[in-house]
N, C-alpha and C positions, 0 to 999 in steps of 0.2 A: 504493500499499499504505499502510496506516495503522500507525504505530509509537508505542509509548510506552515510552521508554528510563529513565523515572525513577518507579519505584513502591516503596512500603514496605509490606511485609507485617507480620503480627503478631510476627514475630521482631524488629521494633524498634517503631516507632510507627505502624504501618498498623492499619486496621481489619479487615482480610480476610487469611485464611490464603493462603499461596502458590496453593494449590489453588484457592481461591476466586477469586484474582485471574487464573488462567489461564482457568478457566471463564467469568468475565465478559469477558475479553479475547477469546476465541473467539465469544462472543455479540455482540460488537461489532465483529467483523471486524478486530481488529487483528491484523497479520502478525508483529510482532516486539515482544516484551514483555521489558522490563528489570527485573530484580528487584535492587534497589539499597537494601538496608535500610541503616540506620546502624551502622557499625562491626561488622559481622556478615554472613557468608555462609550462614549456618545455613539459610535458607530455600530456597536454591537447588535442593537435591537433591528437596525436595518438589515445587518447580515443575517441574523436570524430568520427574519421574514422573507429574505430572498432565497434563503436555503430551503425554506417550507414551499416555495413557488418553482424552484428549478429542478428539473428532472435531472437526477445523478448527482446533485449537489452534495458538496462535502458536509461533514460534521463541522460544527463551529466551535473552536477552542477559544474561550473568553480569556482576554488578558490586556495587559496595559504596560507600557514601557514608562517607568517612572523616572523623574529627574530628582535626584536625591541631594544635589549641591546647589547652590546659588550661583548663577552664571552672570558674568559682568555684563554680556550681551545675550539677547534671547536668541537660541538657536533656531527657533521656528522661523519659516519664510515669512516674509511681510504679508502675504496675502492671508495668513492665518492669525488669529489672535493668540498670544503667549499666554498659556494658563498658569505661568509662574512654576515656582519649585516647591516642593514639600518643607525645605529645611531653608531658612533664610538668616 
């Protein structure tokens, strides 16, 4: 079984929406897809809904990539709002 446990969607610095990631994963034969945006779980619900609607969709592994140090400059692209870090 193919597995991808580290993807970013448009809810952080990814290029594709959670729905698009699910569709592409299904087309690639991926069995488990991790949605692991930076400091956000906001894309998981969309991914779960997409997986329920797409034939052959992967199981969604819920995750998040946490920032644990304060950065002098936000690492997020300008198009996205920086959510800040957990430790300041």
